[in-house]
Backbone as JSON Lines, residues from 0, in Angstrom:
{"i":0,"aa":"X","n":[-35.18,28.63,-18.2],"ca":[-35.41,27.89,-17.19],"c":[-34.26,27.81,-16.14]}
{"i":1,"aa":"X","n":[-34.37,27.8,-14.91],"ca":[-33.45,27.56,-13.88],"c":[-33.25,25.91,-13.79]}
{"i":2,"aa":"X","n":[-32.02,25.57,-13.77],"ca":[-31.61,24.11,-13.72],"c":[-32.19,23.68,-12.5]}
{"i":3,"aa":"X","n":[-32.79,24.09,-11.59],"ca":[-33.35,23.57,-10.29],"c":[-35.05,23.29,-10.72]}
{"i":4,"aa":"X","n":[-35.44,23.89,-11.87],"ca":[-36.64,23.68,-12.17],"c":[-36.99,22.8,-13.43]}
{"i":5,"aa":"X","n":[-36.02,22.37,-14.03],"ca":[-36.01,21.3,-15.2],"c":[-36.89,20.06,-14.81]}
{"i":6,"aa":"X","n":[-37.3,19.38,-15.7],"ca":[-38.22,18.12,-15.45],"c":[-37.27,17.11,-14.64]}
{"i":7,"aa":"X","n":[-35.97,16.88,-15.17],"ca":[-35.21,15.73,-14.61],"c":[-34.83,16.2,-13.28]}
{"i":8,"aa":"X","n":[-34.66,17.33,-12.98],"ca":[-34.22,17.84,-11.6],"c":[-35.38,17.47,-10.68]}
{"i":9,"aa":"X","n":[-36.87,17.93,-11.06],"ca":[-37.92,17.67,-10.34],"c":[-37.95,16.1,-10.11]}
{"i":10,"aa":"X","n":[-37.72,15.26,-11.23],"ca":[-37.68,13.83,-10.94],"c":[-36.75,13.37,-9.87]}
{"i":11,"aa":"X","n":[-35.46,13.86,-10.01],"ca":[-34.54,13.56,-9.0],"c":[-34.81,13.77,-7.58]}
{"i":12,"aa":"X","n":[-35.55,14.89,-7.37],"ca":[-35.95,15.35,-6.11],"c":[-37.34,14.53,-5.61]}
{"i":13,"aa":"X","n":[-37.8,13.71,-6.48],"ca":[-39.08,12.98,-6.16],"c":[-40.19,13.75,-6.29]}
{"i":14,"aa":"X","n":[-40.2,14.89,-6.98],"ca":[-41.37,15.72,-6.95],"c":[-42.33,15.32,-8.1]}
{"i":15,"aa":"X","n":[-41.8,14.56,-9.12],"ca":[-42.39,14.01,-10.16],"c":[-42.13,12.47,-10.02]}
{"i":16,"aa":"X","n":[-43.09,11.53,-10.08],"ca":[-42.76,10.1,-10.14],"c":[-42.02,9.74,-11.4]}
{"i":17,"aa":"X","n":[-41.38,8.54,-11.24],"ca":[-40.46,7.91,-12.27],"c":[-40.5,6.56,-12.06]}
{"i":18,"aa":"X","n":[-40.19,5.8,-13.4],"ca":[-40.11,4.34,-13.03],"c":[-38.58,4.17,-13.1]}
{"i":19,"aa":"X","n":[-37.91,4.09,-12.01],"ca":[-36.34,3.94,-11.9],"c":[-35.89,2.72,-12.26]}
{"i":20,"aa":"X","n":[-34.75,2.77,-12.95],"ca":[-34.07,1.32,-13.16],"c":[-32.86,1.36,-12.67]}
{"i":21,"aa":"X","n":[-32.01,2.43,-12.34],"ca":[-30.9,2.44,-11.73],"c":[-30.76,3.99,-11.16]}
{"i":22,"aa":"X","n":[-29.98,4.03,-10.01],"ca":[-29.65,5.37,-9.33],"c":[-28.31,5.18,-8.49]}
{"i":23,"aa":"X","n":[-27.43,6.04,-8.59],"ca":[-26.38,6.08,-7.63],"c":[-26.17,7.58,-7.45]}
{"i":24,"aa":"X","n":[-24.91,7.97,-6.56],"ca":[-24.69,9.33,-6.28],"c":[-24.63,10.43,-7.48]}
{"i":25,"aa":"X","n":[-24.31,9.91,-8.81],"ca":[-24.03,10.6,-9.62],"c":[-24.97,10.52,-11.03]}
{"i":26,"aa":"X","n":[-25.84,9.41,-11.06],"ca":[-26.61,9.26,-12.32],"c":[-27.89,8.61,-11.7]}
{"i":27,"aa":"X","n":[-29.1,8.91,-12.41],"ca":[-30.26,8.26,-12.36],"c":[-30.7,7.88,-13.66]}
{"i":28,"aa":"X","n":[-31.34,6.65,-13.91],"ca":[-31.83,6.13,-15.13],"c":[-33.3,5.67,-14.89]}
{"i":29,"aa":"X","n":[-34.21,6.1,-15.65],"ca":[-35.7,5.79,-15.61],"c":[-36.22,5.72,-16.94]}
{"i":30,"aa":"X","n":[-37.35,4.95,-16.99],"ca":[-38.05,4.63,-18.19],"c":[-38.67,5.94,-18.69]}
{"i":31,"aa":"X","n":[-38.7,6.13,-20.14],"ca":[-39.28,7.49,-20.69],"c":[-40.84,7.17,-20.81]}
{"i":32,"aa":"X","n":[-41.55,8.22,-20.37],"ca":[-43.08,8.37,-20.25],"c":[-43.66,8.32,-21.7]}
{"i":33,"aa":"X","n":[-42.67,8.65,-22.64],"ca":[-43.26,8.5,-24.12],"c":[-42.15,7.92,-25.02]}
{"i":34,"aa":"X","n":[-42.2,6.62,-24.68],"ca":[-41.05,5.72,-25.43],"c":[-41.13,5.88,-26.83]}
{"i":35,"aa":"X","n":[-39.84,5.86,-27.48],"ca":[-39.91,5.79,-29.08],"c":[-39.37,4.26,-29.36]}
{"i":36,"aa":"X","n":[-39.18,3.34,-28.55],"ca":[-39.04,2.02,-28.72],"c":[-39.38,1.25,-27.67]}
{"i":37,"aa":"X","n":[-39.65,-0.14,-27.74],"ca":[-40.21,-0.78,-26.63],"c":[-39.42,-0.7,-25.31]}
{"i":38,"aa":"X","n":[-38.05,-0.64,-25.51],"ca":[-37.38,-0.12,-24.29],"c":[-36.76,1.37,-24.42]}
{"i":39,"aa":"X","n":[-37.14,2.16,-23.63],"ca":[-36.6,3.45,-23.75],"c":[-36.31,3.99,-22.39]}
{"i":40,"aa":"X","n":[-35.03,3.99,-22.0],"ca":[-34.56,4.42,-20.71],"c":[-33.77,5.74,-20.86]}
{"i":41,"aa":"X","n":[-33.97,6.81,-19.97],"ca":[-33.22,8.09,-20.07],"c":[-32.23,7.87,-18.95]}
{"i":42,"aa":"X","n":[-30.84,8.27,-19.23],"ca":[-29.94,8.26,-18.22],"c":[-29.42,9.68,-18.17]}
{"i":43,"aa":"X","n":[-29.43,10.05,-16.83],"ca":[-29.31,11.57,-16.51],"c":[-28.41,11.77,-15.35]}
{"i":44,"aa":"X","n":[-27.39,12.53,-15.75],"ca":[-26.42,12.74,-14.53],"c":[-27.11,13.81,-13.62]}
{"i":45,"aa":"X","n":[-26.65,13.63,-12.37],"ca":[-27.15,14.53,-11.39],"c":[-26.69,15.76,-11.45]}
{"i":46,"aa":"X","n":[-25.32,15.94,-12.09],"ca":[-24.77,17.28,-12.0],"c":[-25.56,18.24,-13.04]}
{"i":47,"aa":"X","n":[-25.51,19.49,-12.56],"ca":[-26.36,20.46,-13.56],"c":[-25.6,20.71,-14.77]}
{"i":48,"aa":"X","n":[-25.79,20.06,-15.81],"ca":[-25.23,20.14,-17.12],"c":[-26.51,20.33,-18.09]}
{"i":49,"aa":"X","n":[-26.46,21.37,-18.83],"ca":[-27.63,21.51,-19.75],"c":[-27.56,20.74,-20.78]}
{"i":50,"aa":"X","n":[-26.36,20.53,-21.45],"ca":[-26.22,19.65,-22.62],"c":[-24.76,19.13,-22.79]}
{"i":51,"aa":"X","n":[-24.67,18.47,-23.95],"ca":[-23.26,17.86,-24.28],"c":[-22.39,18.93,-24.45]}
{"i":52,"aa":"X","n":[-22.74,20.18,-24.92],"ca":[-22.05,21.42,-25.15],"c":[-21.28,21.79,-23.99]}
{"i":53,"aa":"X","n":[-21.8,21.69,-22.78],"ca":[-21.25,22.24,-21.7],"c":[-20.14,21.22,-21.01]}
{"i":54,"aa":"X","n":[-19.94,19.99,-21.45],"ca":[-18.93,19.19,-21.02],"c":[-17.54,19.76,-21.14]}
{"i":55,"aa":"X","n":[-16.6,19.53,-20.19],"ca":[-15.28,20.01,-20.29],"c":[-14.5,18.77,-19.97]}
{"i":56,"aa":"X","n":[-13.22,18.78,-20.07],"ca":[-12.44,17.66,-19.53],"c":[-12.68,17.41,-18.18]}
{"i":57,"aa":"X","n":[-13.01,18.24,-17.27],"ca":[-13.3,17.94,-15.94],"c":[-14.6,16.99,-15.72]}
{"i":58,"aa":"X","n":[-15.28,16.83,-16.82],"ca":[-16.62,16.11,-16.85],"c":[-16.38,14.62,-17.51]}
{"i":59,"aa":"X","n":[-15.23,14.4,-17.85],"ca":[-14.89,13.08,-18.57],"c":[-15.37,11.91,-17.64]}
{"i":60,"aa":"X","n":[-15.27,11.89,-16.51],"ca":[-15.78,10.61,-15.57],"c":[-17.31,10.7,-15.74]}
{"i":61,"aa":"X","n":[-18.06,11.69,-15.67],"ca":[-19.65,11.6,-15.8],"c":[-19.73,11.19,-17.08]}
{"i":62,"aa":"X","n":[-19.22,11.75,-18.14],"ca":[-19.64,11.33,-19.52],"c":[-19.28,9.89,-19.58]}
{"i":63,"aa":"X","n":[-18.43,9.32,-19.19],"ca":[-18.01,7.95,-19.33],"c":[-18.87,7.13,-18.54]}
{"i":64,"aa":"X","n":[-19.47,7.7,-17.26],"ca":[-20.49,6.76,-16.45],"c":[-21.8,6.69,-17.19]}
{"i":65,"aa":"X","n":[-22.1,7.75,-18.01],"ca":[-23.39,7.52,-18.75],"c":[-23.19,6.47,-19.65]}
{"i":66,"aa":"X","n":[-22.2,6.26,-20.41],"ca":[-22.08,5.09,-21.33],"c":[-21.97,3.85,-20.56]}
{"i":67,"aa":"X","n":[-21.22,3.75,-19.71],"ca":[-21.1,2.55,-18.94],"c":[-22.26,2.04,-18.37]}
{"i":68,"aa":"X","n":[-23.25,2.96,-17.83],"ca":[-24.46,2.72,-17.2],"c":[-25.3,2.18,-18.35]}
{"i":69,"aa":"X","n":[-25.34,2.77,-19.58],"ca":[-26.07,2.06,-20.66],"c":[-25.84,0.77,-20.94]}
{"i":70,"aa":"X","n":[-24.65,0.39,-20.95],"ca":[-23.91,-0.96,-21.34],"c":[-24.41,-1.82,-20.13]}
{"i":71,"aa":"X","n":[-24.39,-1.64,-19.07],"ca":[-24.7,-2.25,-17.77],"c":[-26.03,-2.67,-17.97]}
{"i":72,"aa":"X","n":[-26.81,-1.4,-18.2],"ca":[-28.5,-1.82,-18.13],"c":[-28.89,-2.68,-19.13]}
{"i":73,"aa":"X","n":[-28.04,-2.45,-20.41],"ca":[-28.69,-3.39,-21.53],"c":[-28.16,-4.84,-21.09]}
{"i":74,"aa":"X","n":[-27.1,-5.08,-20.53],"ca":[-26.92,-6.43,-20.17],"c":[-27.87,-7.01,-19.07]}
{"i":75,"aa":"X","n":[-27.97,-6.24,-18.08],"ca":[-28.75,-6.51,-16.8],"c":[-30.2,-6.81,-17.26]}
{"i":76,"aa":"X","n":[-30.69,-5.88,-18.23],"ca":[-32.11,-6.01,-18.59],"c":[-32.34,-7.13,-19.88]}
{"i":77,"aa":"X","n":[-31.25,-7.56,-20.27],"ca":[-31.36,-8.61,-21.12],"c":[-31.52,-8.23,-22.64]}
{"i":78,"aa":"X","n":[-31.31,-7.01,-23.22],"ca":[-31.23,-6.67,-24.64],"c":[-29.94,-6.42,-25.18]}
{"i":79,"aa":"X","n":[-28.92,-6.73,-24.43],"ca":[-27.65,-6.36,-25.14],"c":[-27.36,-7.24,-26.15]}
{"i":80,"aa":"X","n":[-27.53,-8.39,-26.22],"ca":[-27.25,-9.47,-27.27],"c":[-27.95,-9.19,-28.56]}
{"i":81,"aa":"X","n":[-29.09,-8.57,-28.48],"ca":[-29.78,-8.15,-29.76],"c":[-29.61,-6.68,-30.2]}
{"i":82,"aa":"X","n":[-28.8,-6.09,-29.38],"ca":[-28.24,-4.62,-29.97],"c":[-29.05,-3.42,-29.2]}
{"i":83,"aa":"X","n":[-28.82,-2.39,-29.19],"ca":[-29.27,-1.22,-28.8],"c":[-28.82,0.06,-29.32]}
{"i":84,"aa":"X","n":[-29.42,1.2,-28.96],"ca":[-28.9,2.44,-29.53],"c":[-28.75,3.49,-28.25]}
{"i":85,"aa":"X","n":[-27.71,4.31,-28.35],"ca":[-27.62,5.26,-27.48],"c":[-27.62,6.63,-28.18]}
{"i":86,"aa":"X","n":[-28.41,7.62,-27.77],"ca":[-28.55,8.94,-28.35],"c":[-28.51,9.97,-27.37]}
{"i":87,"aa":"X","n":[-27.67,10.96,-27.68],"ca":[-27.74,12.22,-26.89],"c":[-28.0,13.46,-27.93]}
{"i":88,"aa":"X","n":[-29.47,13.95,-27.52],"ca":[-29.74,15.15,-28.67],"c":[-29.1,16.44,-27.67]}
{"i":89,"aa":"X","n":[-28.5,17.17,-28.81],"ca":[-28.04,18.34,-28.14],"c":[-28.49,19.58,-29.0]}
{"i":90,"aa":"X","n":[-29.27,20.52,-28.09],"ca":[-29.81,21.74,-28.77],"c":[-31.17,21.29,-29.43]}
{"i":91,"aa":"X","n":[-31.94,22.39,-29.85],"ca":[-33.22,22.47,-30.26],"c":[-33.32,21.6,-31.69]}
{"i":92,"aa":"X","n":[-32.53,22.02,-32.61],"ca":[-32.63,21.31,-33.95],"c":[-32.25,19.79,-33.84]}
{"i":93,"aa":"X","n":[-31.63,19.33,-32.79],"ca":[-31.39,18.01,-32.67],"c":[-32.59,17.12,-31.83]}
{"i":94,"aa":"X","n":[-33.44,17.87,-31.27],"ca":[-34.66,17.45,-30.62],"c":[-34.5,17.31,-29.17]}
{"i":95,"aa":"X","n":[-33.52,18.15,-28.49],"ca":[-33.46,18.24,-27.03],"c":[-34.54,19.04,-26.62]}
{"i":96,"aa":"X","n":[-35.4,18.45,-25.81],"ca":[-36.49,19.1,-25.13],"c":[-36.38,19.44,-23.75]}
{"i":97,"aa":"X","n":[-35.52,18.9,-23.0],"ca":[-35.31,19.11,-21.59],"c":[-33.75,19.69,-21.42]}
{"i":98,"aa":"X","n":[-33.66,20.96,-20.92],"ca":[-32.29,21.62,-20.79],"c":[-31.55,20.94,-19.71]}
{"i":99,"aa":"X","n":[-31.21,19.67,-19.81],"ca":[-30.44,18.86,-19.19],"c":[-29.81,17.73,-19.92]}
{"i":100,"aa":"X","n":[-28.53,17.57,-19.82],"ca":[-27.91,16.39,-20.48],"c":[-28.48,15.15,-20.13]}
{"i":101,"aa":"X","n":[-28.83,14.31,-21.14],"ca":[-29.41,12.99,-20.76],"c":[-29.22,11.98,-22.09]}
{"i":102,"aa":"X","n":[-28.88,10.7,-21.78],"ca":[-28.58,9.78,-22.86],"c":[-30.06,8.99,-22.91]}
{"i":103,"aa":"X","n":[-30.53,8.7,-24.11],"ca":[-31.47,7.85,-24.46],"c":[-31.0,6.34,-24.73]}
{"i":104,"aa":"X","n":[-31.44,5.58,-24.0],"ca":[-31.09,4.11,-24.18],"c":[-32.32,3.49,-24.84]}
{"i":105,"aa":"X","n":[-32.24,2.97,-26.1],"ca":[-33.19,2.48,-27.04],"c":[-32.92,0.95,-27.33]}
{"i":106,"aa":"X","n":[-33.85,0.14,-27.24],"ca":[-33.87,-1.21,-27.49],"c":[-35.23,-1.85,-27.9]}
{"i":107,"aa":"X","n":[-35.22,-3.27,-28.37],"ca":[-36.45,-3.85,-28.43],"c":[-37.11,-3.94,-29.75]}
{"i":108,"aa":"X","n":[-36.35,-3.24,-30.79],"ca":[-36.81,-3.17,-32.11],"c":[-35.48,-2.96,-32.96]}
{"i":109,"aa":"X","n":[-35.8,-3.15,-34.25],"ca":[-34.71,-3.0,-35.29],"c":[-34.66,-1.48,-35.45]}
{"i":110,"aa":"X","n":[-33.53,-0.93,-35.62],"ca":[-33.34,0.54,-35.97],"c":[-32.76,0.73,-37.35]}
{"i":111,"aa":"X","n":[-33.06,1.8,-38.09],"ca":[-32.46,2.1,-39.33],"c":[-31.36,3.11,-39.08]}
{"i":112,"aa":"X","n":[-30.54,3.12,-40.14],"ca":[-29.43,4.16,-40.22],"c":[-29.26,4.66,-41.61]}
{"i":113,"aa":"X","n":[-29.31,5.8,-41.73],"ca":[-29.21,6.9,-40.91],"c":[-30.76,7.15,-40.36]}
{"i":114,"aa":"X","n":[-30.62,7.67,-39.04],"ca":[-31.77,7.91,-38.28],"c":[-32.51,9.07,-38.96]}
{"i":115,"aa":"X","n":[-33.93,9.22,-38.74],"ca":[-34.34,10.25,-39.41],"c":[-34.44,11.39,-38.45]}
C-alpha cells in the first residue's frame, strides 16, 4: 500500500472523517473508531513513517512530540491523575494494522500487566 493511500493519510487529508482532539503541523490526534478502552486516542505523525522501525536519529523530535502530545492530552482531557497507557505496535505480530507509525493513548479503566 502506498503511503498516500493508508487510512491515516486519508484522515489527514479529510477524505475520511475523524473525531480530532489535537492537530498541528506535525501531528494529528483523533479518537479511535474501535476503542479498546473508554478513552482511546490515536496520535499520528504527519511524516510518512510506516512504523517505529523506520525512525532514525533525525526523527528524534517527532518521536518526542508523540509522547509529549500524549502527556498533554492526558492532562487536558482530565485523566492523567488516574493513569493512562501509551502503546506503539510495530509489525504484524504486534498488532499493527495500519502501515503508519501511531501511538495509542488509552485510559478510563484499569489495565493489567503484562498486557495480553
